[in-house]
C-alpha positions as CSV (number, residue, x, y, z in Angstrom):
1,M,102.7,71.9,81.9
2,L,102.6,75.4,81.9
3,N,101.8,76.9,78.6
4,L,105.1,79.4,78.0
5,K,105.8,81.1,75.1
6,N,108.9,82.9,77.0
7,P,111.0,81.3,80.1
8,L,109.1,82.7,83.5
9,V,111.3,83.1,86.1
10,V,109.2,82.4,90.1
11,F,110.9,84.4,92.2
12,D,110.9,85.6,96.2
13,L,113.8,88.0,97.9
14,E,114.4,88.1,101.8
15,T,114.9,91.7,102.4
16,T,116.4,94.3,105.6
17,G,112.4,95.4,105.0
18,T,109.2,96.7,104.2
19,N,110.3,99.6,102.5
20,T,110.4,98.9,99.0
21,S,112.4,102.3,98.4
22,K,114.7,101.9,100.9
23,D,115.2,98.4,101.9
24,R,117.4,96.2,100.1
25,I,118.2,92.1,99.5
26,V,119.9,89.7,101.6
27,E,119.0,86.8,99.5
28,I,117.6,85.9,96.1
29,A,115.9,82.8,95.1
30,L,114.7,82.4,91.4
31,I,113.6,79.5,89.3
32,K,113.2,79.6,85.4
33,I,111.0,77.3,83.7
34,F,111.7,77.6,80.1
35,P,108.8,76.8,77.7
36,D,109.8,72.8,77.3
37,G,109.5,72.1,80.9
38,K,113.2,72.5,81.8
39,T,114.4,74.4,84.7
40,E,117.4,76.7,86.0
41,E,117.4,77.4,90.1
42,K,119.0,79.9,91.5
43,C,120.0,81.3,95.2
44,R,122.4,83.3,96.8
45,R,122.8,85.7,99.2
46,I,123.5,89.3,99.1
47,N,125.7,91.8,101.2
48,P,122.8,94.4,101.4
49,G,125.9,97.3,102.3
50,I,123.2,98.4,105.2
51,P,122.3,96.8,108.8
52,I,119.6,93.7,108.8
53,P,117.3,94.9,111.5
54,I,117.1,92.0,113.9
55,E,113.2,91.5,113.4
56,S,113.7,91.5,110.2
57,S,116.6,88.7,110.6
58,L,113.9,86.8,113.2
59,V,111.3,86.6,110.3
60,H,114.1,85.2,107.5
61,G,117.0,83.8,109.8
62,I,119.6,86.1,107.7
63,Y,121.8,88.2,110.1
64,D,124.8,90.2,109.1
65,K,127.5,87.9,110.0
66,D,125.7,85.5,107.4
67,V,126.0,88.1,104.4
68,K,129.3,90.4,105.7
69,D,131.0,88.1,102.9
70,E,129.1,87.9,100.2
71,P,129.0,90.0,96.8
72,S,126.8,93.5,96.6
73,F,124.2,93.4,94.6
74,N,126.0,95.7,92.0
75,Q,128.2,92.6,91.8
76,V,125.5,90.5,90.5
77,A,123.5,93.0,89.2
78,K,124.5,92.2,85.2
79,S,124.4,88.4,85.6
80,M,120.5,89.1,87.2
81,S,119.5,91.3,84.8
82,D,120.7,88.8,81.9
83,F,119.4,85.5,83.7
84,L,116.1,87.4,83.7
85,E,116.2,88.6,80.3
86,N,113.4,88.2,78.3
87,C,111.4,86.0,81.2
88,D,107.8,86.8,82.7
89,L,108.0,87.0,86.5
90,C,106.0,85.2,88.6
91,G,106.1,84.9,92.4
92,F,103.5,85.6,95.4
93,N,103.1,89.0,96.3
94,I,105.7,90.5,94.0
95,L,103.2,93.3,92.2
96,Q,103.1,95.1,96.0
97,F,106.6,94.5,97.1
98,D,109.3,91.8,95.5
99,I,109.0,93.3,92.1
100,P,109.6,97.2,93.0
101,L,112.1,96.6,95.3
102,L,113.9,94.3,92.7
103,A,113.6,97.2,90.5
104,Q,114.6,100.2,92.7
105,E,117.9,97.7,93.4
106,F,118.3,97.7,89.6
107,A,118.2,101.0,89.0
108,R,120.9,101.7,92.0
109,V,123.6,100.3,90.4
110,G,121.8,102.2,86.5
111,I,120.3,99.0,85.0
112,D,117.2,100.0,84.0
113,F,114.6,97.0,84.6
114,N,112.0,97.2,82.2
115,T,108.6,95.3,83.5
116,D,106.4,97.0,80.3
117,K,106.9,94.0,78.2
118,R,106.5,91.0,81.0
119,N,104.0,89.2,81.9
120,L,103.5,89.8,85.2
121,L,101.9,86.9,87.2
122,D,100.9,87.0,91.2
123,A,100.0,83.8,92.7
124,Q,99.0,86.3,96.1
125,K,96.6,87.9,93.0
126,I,94.8,84.7,92.2
127,F,94.4,83.2,95.7
128,H,92.7,86.2,97.1
129,M,90.6,86.7,94.3
130,M,89.8,82.7,93.9
131,E,89.5,81.8,97.8
132,K,87.9,84.9,98.7
133,R,88.2,86.3,102.2
134,N,84.6,87.9,102.7
135,L,81.6,87.0,104.7
136,S,79.6,84.9,102.6
137,A,83.4,83.1,101.9
138,A,83.6,82.9,106.1
139,F,79.4,81.3,106.3
140,K,79.8,78.5,104.4
141,F,83.6,78.1,105.2
142,Y,82.2,78.0,109.0
143,T,79.2,77.0,108.6
144,G,78.7,74.6,105.7
145,E,75.7,76.7,104.1
146,V,74.9,79.4,101.8
147,L,74.9,83.0,102.8
148,E,71.1,84.3,101.3
149,N,70.2,87.8,101.3
150,A,73.6,88.9,101.6
151,H,74.3,92.4,102.3
152,S,71.0,93.0,104.2
153,A,72.1,94.2,107.4
154,L,70.3,91.5,109.5
155,A,71.7,88.3,107.2
156,D,75.0,90.1,107.4
157,T,74.7,90.5,111.4
158,R,73.2,86.9,112.2
159,A,75.9,85.4,110.1
160,T,78.3,87.2,111.8
161,M,77.1,86.0,114.6
162,A,77.1,82.6,113.2
163,V,80.7,83.0,112.0
164,F,82.3,84.1,115.6
165,M,80.9,81.3,117.5
166,G,82.0,78.8,114.9
167,Q,85.6,80.0,115.2
168,I,85.7,80.2,119.0
169,A,84.5,76.7,118.8
170,K,87.1,75.1,116.0
171,Y,90.0,77.6,117.2
172,D,89.4,77.0,121.0
173,R,92.8,76.6,122.7
174,Q,95.1,77.0,119.3
175,T,98.3,79.1,119.5
176,L,97.6,82.0,117.3
177,S,100.4,83.5,114.6
178,N,100.4,86.2,112.8
179,L,101.5,86.0,108.7
180,K,105.1,86.5,109.9
181,G,104.8,83.5,111.9
182,E,105.4,85.0,115.3
183,V,103.2,83.0,118.2
184,L,101.0,86.2,119.9
185,G,99.2,84.0,122.6
186,I,96.5,81.0,122.6
187,I,92.5,81.7,121.3
188,E,90.4,81.3,124.2
189,N,86.7,81.3,124.9
190,D,87.1,84.5,127.0
191,M,86.1,87.6,125.3
192,S,89.0,89.9,127.7
193,S,91.4,87.2,126.4
194,L,90.4,87.7,122.8
195,H,90.3,91.1,123.0
196,L,93.8,91.7,124.5
197,L,94.8,89.1,122.0
198,L,93.7,89.9,119.0
199,N,94.0,94.0,119.4
200,K,97.2,94.0,122.2
201,K,99.3,96.5,119.6
202,M,96.5,99.1,118.7
203,V,96.9,102.5,120.3
204,D,94.1,104.0,118.0
205,L,91.5,102.5,116.4
206,A,93.1,103.5,112.4
207,G,96.1,101.7,113.8
208,R,98.1,105.4,113.5
209,M,99.6,104.6,117.0
210,V,100.7,101.4,118.5
211,F,102.8,99.6,120.8
212,N,105.9,99.0,120.1
213,D,107.7,95.7,121.4
214,Q,108.4,97.9,124.5
215,G,104.6,98.1,125.0
216,K,105.6,102.3,124.0
217,E,103.2,103.9,121.6
218,V,104.8,104.3,118.7
219,F,103.5,106.4,115.1
220,N,102.8,103.4,112.2
221,F,103.1,105.8,109.3
222,G,104.9,108.2,107.5
223,K,108.2,109.8,108.3
224,H,108.2,108.8,112.2
225,K,106.8,105.4,111.7
226,G,108.6,103.5,114.3
227,K,109.6,105.9,116.2
228,L,107.9,107.4,119.7
229,V,105.6,109.1,119.9
230,T,106.1,111.4,123.1
231,E,109.8,111.8,121.4
232,V,108.5,113.1,118.4
233,L,105.7,115.6,120.1
234,Q,108.8,117.1,122.2
235,K,111.2,117.2,119.2
236,E,109.1,118.4,116.7
237,P,105.5,120.1,118.0
238,S,104.5,121.6,114.7
239,F,103.5,117.5,113.6
240,Y,101.0,117.4,116.4
241,D,99.4,120.3,115.4
242,W,99.5,119.2,111.2
243,M,97.5,115.8,112.6
244,M,95.0,117.7,114.6
245,K,94.2,120.2,111.4
246,G,94.9,116.8,109.3
247,D,91.9,114.6,108.2
248,F,92.5,111.9,110.9
249,P,90.0,110.6,112.9
250,L,88.7,112.0,116.1
251,D,89.4,108.7,117.8
252,T,93.1,108.9,117.1
253,K,93.2,112.9,117.9
254,K,92.0,112.0,121.6
255,K,94.4,109.3,122.1
256,L,97.2,111.6,120.3
257,T,96.2,114.3,122.6
258,Q,96.3,112.1,125.4
259,L,99.6,111.0,125.2
260,R,100.7,114.8,124.5
261,L,99.5,115.8,128.4
262,N,100.6,112.9,130.4
263,S,104.3,113.9,128.4
264,F,103.9,117.1,129.6
265,N,103.2,115.3,132.9
266,K,106.0,113.7,133.4
């Protein structure tokens, strides 16, 4: 049993997207654990008031038709705030996503969702801190050995080679999926195939531009995120100048310039 002084609410959100300032909640699940061990569960869908993008629906399975008759956040905010009152909060990646988005939803309806006096427990942080994802951990996982002389260039290079060879042996012919559960392809002991599998959405090395689902180059940051690069450059030529003068890698500027030239030549 958890050692609790205050009730602990473990919660998770399904949303219209991943922008904590603009996106909305479409489903919220909460489990309140009381200091005596008793639990209380709540789960409800919410009409976000904006369309749910299809890419989000494909992840959580909730479509516009599923929430059209559900209450708005404004209608459930007071009861939800009361449920969370004087409670500590727990979740997976809540510090980076769930709490900021939930606080934004409360702010829109005039409720101050103050976290200053709450204990915030992020299970993802514990996972990342305890189950290391560095080279030493990978070497131990794939070889069963302890990496000696870590951070020596030659030792790290030898370890990386062993890790890569171990990965190929362990995962050959297995399906690779991303964090959303979307199948990307099959891992093969073939370098060209692996490159395409791992980097097929990459336009520039820094990831400032990526290929969308239609194979078109789109920006992957800032105010134009998700927009076609060629369309942005045509409608807002100053954005090209800003990027070329900005602190972007040379590779990014080179790829951007090539896309710009290609659009002029069409």
